[in-house]
N, C-alpha and C positions, 0 to 999 in steps of 0.2 A: 508383551509390548505394553508399556504404561500408558494409561489413558488419562488425559487431563480432564478435570471437572469442567462442566459447561461454564461459559463466561456469562455473567448476568448484567454487567454494567459497561458503559463505554470506557470508563477509566480502567477497569480490569482488562477490557479488550485491547486497549492501547499498551498496557503493560505486557500482555501476552505477545503482542506483535513485536514489541521491542526485544523481549526475552528470546523469542524464537528466531527472529530475523537478523538481529544485530543492529537494526536501525536505532538511531538515537534521536529522540524527539525533544524539541525545545518546549519551554513553558508556553502554554496556550494552544498546543496541538490538541486536536480532538477527533474522536472517531464519530463519523456521521452515521455509519451503519457497519454491522459485522454479523457474521454467522457462517454456518456450515453449508449453506445453499441447499438445505434439505437432504444432505448426504452425511448423516452422522455416523459414518463408518470409520472407526479408529485405524483400520488398516490403510485407508486412503489418506486420512489426515487432512482432508480439504477444509480450508477456511478462507474467508475473504474479509478484508477490512477496507473501508473507504475513509480516508483521513484527510483533514485539512490542517496545515501548519502555517502559522503567521510568519514564519521565517523559512528560507530555503533549507531543506534537509540535506545532510551529507549522504551521498550515495553509498551503498554497501561496498565492502571490500576495497575501499579507496578509489573506486571508479569516479570518473569525471565525465560530464557531458562532452561528447566528441570522441571518447575512447572507443576502441573496438569493443563490441558487446553492449554498447549503449546505442540503440537505434532511434534515429529521429523519426517522429510521427507527424502526419499532417495535423496542424494545430486544431483546425475546426472539427475534424473527426474525433480527435482525442477529447476535446472539450465536450462534444456530444455524448461520448461514452461515459466520461466521468460524471457529467451532470445527470445522466440517466440513473445513476446509483446514489445521488446525493439528496434526493427529496427536493425541498424547496431552495436549497443552497445553489447559487449560481457562481460560475467562475467569472471573475472580473479581471479585465486587462490581461488575457493570456499572452504569453510571450513565446514560449517554446513547449514542445511536447516530445516525450521520449519513452522508450520502454527498455527494460533490462531483465535479466534473470540471474539468480545467484543461489548458492546453496549454503546452509548454515544449520548446525545443530540437528542433523538428520532430516532436514526438510529442504525441498526445492521451492523457490519463490519466483514469481514473476510480478513485475510492477509496471504500471502505466502511470506516468507522471505528467501533470500539466504544471508548468512553472509560470506563475503569473506575477505581475507587479504586486508585491506585498504578500504573497502566499504561495505555498505548494499544495496541490491537490493530487491525491494519488489513490489508486486501487492496487492493493497487494493481495495476491492469491498464493496460498500455501498448499503443498501436497507433501506427503511423506515420501522420502527417498526409498 
């Protein structure tokens, strides 16, 4: 099983997330935190990214908010979860929150999204299939 080298910069982390997950990020998207959660086991392949995008991101696999497989979340609780992983960054003007799971490139992903006026905030977790 090939092991990817560790990611050292937020830019490289965003590239890895896009490459592994199939998510397409617009200019201005940035990773606020990333890492293996202290589980650097390549057989598990766990990795987590916390991302903010200045524009709404397209959901993977052509999914849309409201589709089966995209679960609405209580906005206040989702904001609290996302903010707990964003350091000093705060979600401003949250409008909706949802979660979804998908598979791509031999990995399983789960995402928690908070869509706000003017930005998307998300936590994406990856494990190896």
